[in-house]
C-alpha positions in Angstrom: -23.9 -24.3 -5.2 -23.6 -28.6 -4.7 -26.1 -31.2 -4.9 -25.8 -32.0 -1.0 -26.7 -28.4 -0.2 -29.3 -28.1 -2.8 -30.5 -31.8 -1.4 -30.5 -30.5 2.2 -32.2 -27.9 1.6 -35.1 -29.4 -0.2 -36.0 -31.8 2.7 -35.8 -28.9 5.4 -38.5 -26.9 2.7 -40.4 -30.3 2.9 -40.4 -30.3 6.6 -41.5 -26.7 6.8 -44.5 -27.7 4.9 -45.8 -30.7 6.7 -45.5 -28.4 9.8 -47.4 -25.6 8.5 -49.8 -28.1 7.1 -50.4 -29.4 10.7 -51.3 -26.0 12.1 -53.6 -25.8 9.2 -55.8 -28.5 11.5 -55.5 -26.8 14.7 -58.4 -24.4 16.0 -58.8 -21.2 15.0 -57.6 -18.9 17.7 -59.5 -15.9 19.1 -60.2 -13.4 18.7 -58.9 -12.0 14.8 -58.7 -15.3 13.1 -61.8 -16.7 15.1 -63.7 -13.2 13.8 -62.3 -13.6 10.6 -63.2 -17.0 9.8 -66.9 -16.4 11.3 -67.8 -13.8 9.1 -66.3 -16.0 6.2 -68.9 -18.6 7.0 -71.3 -16.2 7.3 -70.8 -14.6 4.2 -70.9 -17.8 2.1 -74.1 -19.2 3.9 -76.0 -15.5 3.4 -74.3 -15.3 0.4 -74.1 -11.6 0.6 -70.7 -10.9 -1.1 -70.8 -7.3 -1.6 -72.4 -6.2 1.8 -70.8 -7.6 4.9 -72.1 -8.5 8.2 -71.0 -9.8 11.2 -73.6 -11.8 13.2 -76.2 -9.3 13.0 -74.3 -6.0 12.8 -72.8 -4.0 9.9 -69.2 -5.1 9.5 -66.2 -2.0 8.0 -63.0 -3.0 8.9 -61.0 -5.6 6.9 -60.9 -5.3 3.7 -63.3 -8.6 1.6 -60.3 -10.5 0.1 -60.1 -12.6 2.8 -63.5 -13.3 3.4 -64.2 -14.1 0.0 -61.5 -16.5 -1.0 -62.2 -18.8 2.3 -65.5 -18.4 2.5 -65.6 -20.0 -1.0 -62.8 -22.6 0.0 -65.2 -23.3 2.8 -68.2 -23.4 0.6 -66.3 -25.9 -1.4 -64.7 -28.0 1.0 -66.9 -27.4 4.4 -66.8 -25.1 7.6 -63.6 -26.2 8.8 -59.9 -25.2 10.0 -58.3 -26.3 6.8 -60.8 -24.9 4.4 -60.6 -21.4 6.4 -57.3 -21.3 6.1 -55.9 -22.9 2.9 -56.1 -20.0 0.8 -53.7 -18.1 3.1 -51.5 -20.8 3.1 -51.7 -21.2 -0.1 -50.4 -17.4 -0.5 -47.4 -18.2 1.2 -46.6 -20.5 -0.9 -46.5 -18.0 -3.7 -44.9 -15.1 -1.1 -42.0 -18.0 -1.0 -41.7 -18.6 -4.5 -41.5 -14.9 -5.2 -38.9 -14.1 -2.4 -36.6 -16.9 -4.5 -37.4 -15.2 -7.6 -36.6 -11.6 -6.3 -33.3 -12.9 -4.7 -32.2 -14.8 -7.6 -32.5 -12.0 -9.3 -29.8 -9.6 -7.8 -27.4 -12.6 -6.2 -28.0 -15.6 -8.0 -29.4 -19.1 -7.2 -27.3 -20.0 -3.7 -28.5 -16.9 -2.3 -31.7 -17.2 -3.7 -32.1 -20.9 -2.1 -31.2 -19.5 1.3 -33.3 -16.3 1.2 -36.5 -18.5 0.5 -35.6 -20.9 3.2 -35.5 -17.9 5.9 -38.3 -16.7 5.5 -40.0 -19.9 5.2 -38.8 -20.6 8.5 -38.6 -17.6 10.5 -40.7 -17.4 13.1 -43.3 -15.1 11.8 -43.4 -17.4 8.8 -44.9 -20.2 11.1 -47.3 -18.0 13.2 -49.2 -15.8 10.3 -49.7 -19.6 8.5 -51.4 -20.8 11.5 -53.1 -17.3 13.2 -54.5 -16.2 10.0 -55.3 -13.1 9.4 -55.7 -10.5 6.6 -51.8 -9.6 7.0 -50.8 -13.2 5.5 -52.3 -12.5 2.3 -51.0 -8.9 2.4 -46.8 -10.1 3.0 -47.0 -12.9 0.6 -48.9 -10.4 -2.2 -46.3 -7.7 -1.2 -43.1 -9.7 -2.3 -44.9 -11.1 -5.4 -45.7 -7.4 -6.4 -42.2 -6.3 -5.7 -40.7 -9.2 -7.5 -42.9 -8.4 -10.8 -42.2 -4.6 -10.6 -38.8 -5.9 -10.6 -39.0 -8.2 -13.6 -40.9 -5.4 -15.4 -38.2 -2.7 -14.6 -35.3 -5.1 -16.2 -36.9 -6.6 -19.0 -39.8 -4.0 -20.5 -42.3 -7.2 -20.5 -45.8 -6.0 -20.0 -46.8 -9.4 -18.6 -44.8 -8.5 -15.5 -46.3 -4.7 -15.3 -49.7 -6.9 -15.3 -49.2 -9.5 -12.9 -47.4 -6.6 -10.5 -50.7 -4.3 -10.4 -52.9 -7.3 -10.0 -50.9 -8.2 -6.7 -51.4 -4.4 -6.0 -55.1 -4.8 -6.2 -55.1 -7.8 -4.5 -52.7 -6.9 -1.5 -55.4 -3.6 -1.5 -58.1 -5.8 -1.0 -56.9 -7.7 1.9 -55.5 -4.7 3.9 -56.2 -1.6 2.4 -54.0 1.5 0.7 -50.9 -0.4 2.0 -51.1 -2.6 -0.7 -50.1 -0.1 -2.8 -48.0 2.3 -0.5 -45.3 -0.3 0.7 -44.1 -1.5 -2.5 -43.8 1.9 -3.9 -41.8 2.3 -0.9 -39.5 -1.0 -1.3 -39.2 -0.7 -5.1 -39.0 3.3 -5.1 -36.1 3.5 -2.4 -33.7 1.2 -4.7 -35.1 3.5 -7.7 -34.3 6.7 -6.4 -30.6 5.2 -5.3 -29.7 4.6 -8.9 -31.1 7.8 -10.5 -34.1 5.7 -12.7 -35.8 8.7 -13.4 -37.0 6.8 -16.6 -38.5 3.9 -15.1 -39.8 6.4 -12.3 -41.6 8.6 -14.6 -43.1 6.0 -16.8 -46.6 6.9 -18.3 -47.6 3.4 -17.6 -48.8 3.7 -14.4 -51.8 5.4 -15.0 -52.4 2.1 -16.7 -51.7 0.5 -13.3 -54.2 2.8 -11.6 -56.8 1.7 -13.7 -55.9 -2.1 -13.5 -56.2 -1.4 -9.1 -59.7 0.6 -9.9 -61.2 -2.0 -12.0 -60.2 -5.3 -8.9 -61.1 -3.0 -6.4 -64.5 -1.6 -8.1 -66.8 -4.7 -6.5 -65.4 -3.9 -3.1 -66.2 0.0 -3.6 -69.7 -0.9 -4.8 -70.4 -2.8 -1.8 -68.9 -0.3 0.7 -71.3 2.4 -1.4 -74.1 0.4 -1.1 -73.8 -1.1 2.5 -72.8 2.8 4.2 -72.6 5.4 1.4 -75.9 5.0 0.2 -77.8 4.8 3.4 -77.1 7.4 5.9 -79.2 5.7 8.4 -76.7 2.9 8.4 -74.7 2.2 12.0 -71.7 0.3 12.5 -69.1 0.5 15.1 -71.8 2.6 17.3 -71.7 5.2 14.6 -74.7 6.3 12.1 -74.1 8.0 8.8 -70.2 6.7 8.0 -68.9 7.0 4.7 -67.4 3.0 3.9 -65.6 4.5 1.1 -63.8 7.6 3.3 -63.2 4.7 5.9 -61.6 2.4 3.3 -59.6 4.6 1.8 -58.4 6.9 4.5 -59.4 6.2 8.0 -58.7 2.8 8.8 -54.9 3.0 7.4 -53.7 6.6 7.4 -56.0 7.8 10.3 -53.9 5.9 12.5 -50.9 8.1 11.8 -53.3 11.4 11.6 -55.6 10.5 14.5 -58.5 10.4 12.0 -58.8 6.6 13.3 -60.7 5.9 16.4 -57.5 2.8 16.8 -55.3 6.0 17.1 -57.2 8.0 19.7 -59.7 5.9 21.5 -58.2 2.6 21.4 -54.6 3.8 21.2 -52.0 1.5 23.0 -49.1 3.8 23.0 -46.6 0.6 22.4 -44.0 3.3 21.8 -41.8 4.3 19.2 -39.8 1.1 19.3 -42.2 -1.6 19.9 -42.3 -2.7 16.2 -38.7 -2.8 16.1 -38.3 -5.1 19.1 -40.8 -7.4 17.6 -38.7 -8.0 14.6 -36.0 -9.1 16.5 -37.9 -12.2 17.4 -40.5 -12.6 14.1 -37.3 -13.1 12.0 -35.6 -15.4 14.5 -33.3 -16.9 13.7 -31.8 -15.3 11.5 -32.0 -11.5 12.7 -28.3 -11.2 13.9 -27.4 -11.7 9.8 -29.7 -8.9 8.6 -28.6 -6.4 11.4 -25.3 -7.1 10.6 -26.1 -6.4 7.0 -28.4 -3.1 7.9 -25.4 -1.7 9.2 -23.4 -2.2 6.7 -25.7 -1.0 4.6 -26.1 2.3 6.7 -22.1 2.9 6.3 -22.1 2.3 2.0 -25.5 5.0 2.4 -23.4 7.7 3.9 -20.5 6.9 2.0 -21.9 6.8 -1.6 -23.5 9.7 -0.8 -26.9 8.2 -1.1 -26.0 6.8 -4.7 -26.2 3.0 -5.5 -23.4 1.4 -7.4 -23.9 -0.5 -10.4 -26.0 -3.7 -10.2 -26.3 -2.6 -6.0 -29.5 -4.1 -4.8 -31.3 -1.7 -1.9 -34.8 -3.1 -1.9 -33.9 -5.1 1.1 -32.5 -2.3 2.7 -35.8 0.3 2.1 -38.7 -2.1 2.3 -37.3 -2.8 6.1 -36.9 0.9 6.9 -39.5 3.0 5.6 -41.8 0.7 6.4 -41.0 0.4 9.7 -40.4 4.2 10.2 -43.9 4.7 8.6 -45.7 2.1 11.1 -44.1 3.3 14.2 -46.0 6.6 13.8 -49.1 4.5 14.0 -51.2 5.1 17.3 -52.5 1.4 17.4 -49.7 -1.5 16.5 -49.8 -4.4 17.2 -46.7 -7.1 16.6 -47.8 -8.7 13.2 -47.8 -5.0 11.6 -43.7 -5.8 10.8 -44.4 -9.1 9.8 -44.6 -7.3 6.1 -40.7 -6.8 5.9 -39.6 -10.6 6.7 -39.4 -11.3 2.8 -37.2 -9.0 2.2 -35.2 -9.0 5.2 -34.4 -12.6 4.1 -32.5 -11.7 0.8 -29.9 -9.4 2.8 -29.6 -11.8 5.5 -29.3 -14.5 3.1 -26.6 -12.3 0.8 -24.4 -11.8 4.3 -24.7 -15.7 5.0 -23.4 -16.4 1.8 -20.4 -13.5 2.2 -19.4 -15.3 5.6 -18.4 -18.0 3.9 -15.0 -16.4 2.7 -15.1 -13.8 5.6 -12.9 -14.2 8.5 -13.8 -11.6 11.3 -15.6 -11.3 14.7 -19.0 -11.2 13.5 -18.9 -14.8 12.2 -17.9 -16.1 15.6 -20.8 -14.1 16.9 -22.8 -15.5 14.3 -22.2 -19.3 15.7 -22.3 -18.4 19.0 -25.9 -17.1 18.8 -26.8 -20.2 16.5 -25.7 -22.7 19.4 -27.1 -21.0 22.0 -30.5 -20.5 20.0 -30.0 -24.3 18.9 -29.8 -25.5 22.5 -32.5 -22.9 23.9 -35.2 -24.5 21.1 -34.3 -28.0 22.6 -35.0 -26.8 25.7 -38.3 -24.6 25.2 -39.5 -28.1 23.6 -38.5 -30.0 26.4 -40.3 -27.8 28.8 -43.6 -27.9 26.5 -43.6 -31.8 26.3 -42.6 -32.5 30.0 -44.2 -30.1 31.8 -46.6 -27.7 30.2 -48.7 -30.3 28.4 -46.9 -33.9 28.7 -46.6 -35.8 26.1 -45.9 -39.7 26.2 -42.3 -41.2 24.7 -40.9 -37.1 24.6 -37.7 -38.0 25.2 -37.7 -39.6 22.2 -38.9 -36.6 20.1 -36.4 -34.3 21.6 -33.8 -37.0 20.6 -34.1 -35.5 16.9 -32.5 -32.2 17.1 -29.0 -33.5 18.3 -29.3 -36.4 15.5 -29.4 -33.9 13.5 -26.3 -31.9 14.8 -24.5 -35.4 13.7 -26.4 -35.9 10.3 -24.8 -32.5 9.2 -21.4 -32.7 10.8 -19.7 -32.3 7.7 -22.1 -29.8 5.3 -21.2 -26.5 4.4 -23.4 -24.2 6.2 -24.4 -26.9 8.5 -25.2 -24.4 11.5 -27.7 -22.7 9.5 -29.2 -25.8 8.7 -29.2 -26.9 12.2 -30.8 -23.2 12.6 -33.5 -24.0 10.4 -34.4 -28.0 11.6 -34.4 -26.4 14.9 -36.7 -23.6 14.2 -39.2 -26.3 12.2 -39.0 -29.0 14.7 -40.0 -26.3 17.5 -43.1 -25.0 15.6 -43.8 -28.6 14.8 -44.3 -29.4 18.6 -46.0 -25.9 18.7 -48.4 -27.2 16.1 -48.8 -31.0 17.2 -48.4 -30.4 20.9 -48.9 -27.1 22.0 -51.9 -25.4 20.5 -54.3 -27.7 20.3 -54.3 -28.3 23.9 -53.8 -25.3 24.5 -56.7 -23.7 22.6 -59.2 -26.2 24.1 -59.4 -23.3 26.4 -60.8 -21.0 24.7 -63.2 -23.3 24.2 -65.4 -22.2 21.4 -64.5 -26.0 19.9 -65.2 -27.9 22.7 -68.6 -26.3 23.7 -69.6 -26.9 20.1 -68.7 -30.2 20.3 -70.4 -30.7 23.7 -73.4 -29.2 22.6 -73.6 -31.3 19.6 -73.1 -34.0 21.7 -76.3 -33.4 23.9 -78.5 -31.6 21.8 -81.8 -32.8 20.2 -84.6 -32.0 17.9 -85.9 -28.3 18.5 -82.9 -27.5 20.3 -81.2 -23.9 20.2 -77.6 -22.8 22.1 -77.4 -19.5 23.5 -74.6 -17.4 25.0 -74.5 -14.9 28.4 -72.5 -13.1 30.1 -69.3 -14.4 27.8 -69.1 -12.1 25.7 -68.8 -13.1 22.1 -67.0 -16.3 21.4 -66.2 -15.9 17.8 -64.7 -19.7 17.8 -68.1 -20.8 19.0 -69.8 -19.2 16.0 -67.5 -20.5 13.6 -67.8 -23.8 14.8 -72.0 -24.1 15.1 -73.8 -23.7 12.4 -75.3 -20.5 12.7 -73.6 -18.0 15.5 -74.9 -18.1 18.6 -77.2 -15.2 19.8 -77.0 -13.6 23.3 -79.7 -14.6 26.1 -81.9 -12.4 27.6 -83.6 -14.0 30.7 -85.8 -11.5 30.9 -87.7 -12.5 27.7 -87.5 -15.6 28.7 -91.2 -16.3 27.9 -90.9 -15.8 24.4 -88.2 -18.8 24.2 -90.7 -21.3 25.8 -91.3 -22.7 22.5 -88.0 -24.1 22.2 -88.1 -27.3 23.7 -84.1 -27.8 24.6 -82.4 -24.7 25.6 -78.6 -24.5 26.5 -76.7 -21.6 27.7 -73.2 -21.2 27.5 -72.3 -19.3 30.7 -70.2 -18.0 33.7 -70.6 -17.8 37.1 -71.8 -14.3 36.8 -74.6 -15.7 34.6 -75.7 -18.2 37.0 -75.7 -15.8 39.3 -78.2 -13.6 38.0 -80.3 -16.9 37.1 -80.1 -17.8 40.3 -81.3 -14.3 41.9 -84.0 -14.3 39.4 -85.1 -18.1 40.1 -85.0 -19.3 36.7 -84.0 -23.0 36.8 -81.4 -25.0 34.9 -79.1 -28.1 34.7 -75.1 -27.6 34.4 -74.4 -30.3 32.3 -70.7 -29.4 32.3 -68.2 -26.9 34.0 -64.8 -26.2 32.5 -62.1 -23.7 32.9 -61.2 -21.0 30.2 -58.4 -19.3 29.8 -57.9 -15.9 27.1 -55.2 -17.8 25.1 -53.4 -15.0 23.6 -52.5 -13.8 27.1 -50.2 -16.4 28.3 -48.5 -16.3 31.5 -46.1 -18.5 33.5 -48.2 -19.2 35.9 -50.9 -20.6 32.9 -48.3 -22.6 31.7 -47.1 -23.9 35.3 -49.6 -26.8 35.3 -49.0 -26.6 39.4 -50.9 -23.1 39.1 -52.7 -23.3 36.5 -56.0 -23.5 38.1 -55.7 -19.9 39.9 -55.0 -18.4 36.7 -58.3 -19.7 34.7 -61.9 -19.1 34.9 -65.1 -21.3 35.0 -67.3 -21.6 32.2 -70.3 -23.6 32.1 -73.0 -25.3 29.4 -76.2 -25.3 31.4 -79.8 -26.6 29.7 -82.6 -24.3 30.8 -85.4 -25.8 32.6 -88.8 -26.2 31.1 
């Protein structure tokens, strides 16, 4: 690997890090990220670390690791976007490092550098380091655990065993039993292909279960105290729910068996190929490399009669295939479920790229054609955003960065792939600096919070009415914002300055009941996770938005 190649790769890593850093200052996005941010903040404020509450209700959904880490970080750095996202982003650094180490073990330094770069410049990576959910922690803990298990497998050193099961335990604290199941699937396929029975049946695995149990103990105590020991506790519209059963079975496996309401009552029926198609765009721009490598491995699988050759790696194959098959059977699926395979697919994609260097076949032409198409598509999309969707002054000068990049890399080996990485970095740089901040303004949580802070006086109170809960508003206010009930307005007379965030339906109810108010500001609202071309077009945007209001109630 030349010094020039390594130097450019380091510059690409640095540029990707800057873009991720920019995303850490972007407001939290409704619904999940904003909800988790508000729960983390409430946990720290109320110092309730074992029993978890969301607003004034019991909370039973995601395990507490994200809430613990982000709550602690916000307690130190303040309640802001950066502090909420920081712990998850740091785990992504760990994930990139683990991807590098795992790839280097099997394929050497050059593949390791490219593997880590592909992970750090995939579409999914930039998304889950901006829209922070529990998956960011899980994904990076998974690749860390598998990398440590691989080191233990080939060296026998106990420190790798300990770190692997600490990673697995933390993964379970982040997303449930999947934190144990997926490392087992990822490395288990490789172990079976190599007929490595000695590794499979090591007695030390029992010690690993003890390590996991110790890590999970505080959470289990909290679940027992909040739910199992109190049969009168209500949560998610039910009474007498076992928190321990929910964690160890219902939330994860229940989606496959039908025990979870997310697989029955709230099933979204996405179809068996939903996550497959999601992966195709989530791993861009490196998807064609992995698809080629996957089918090549599939052919090898049958030719070798399901038995690996010496020193042949199968983690990157089974870490994609087995989780994909399992998750595709779930009664409830979302795009980000498949992101957990990205570090492992990066490893095989990088191996394919390096192998292409000495190959002469049609796939190389396909890859180069795709690369040029993708590169100029990115340029067109960024131009559309900066010139049309949310215009930026001097956009033409900014857009010249990409063509100049191609010229700079003209005589560099792997220049096409380096240009692809630069294109993705540039694209998300545009999104994190120009697009998301202005888009998220339409969800109005932070905007209303700032507006209220400008007009509030001593003895003021903010309520919501008819808008549904705004998790972002909860997060940016000093306390979660309660619902306003006009029928109980007499009990609110002690509040001198009473403000309400509402919509047209709320104003109509107040008008019908002859309740006086003053409109402080009307604003356009849009659910930002449901983008349409009509909204993105500034000429038709107003037809797709709805009115929201901040009003001051008459004394």
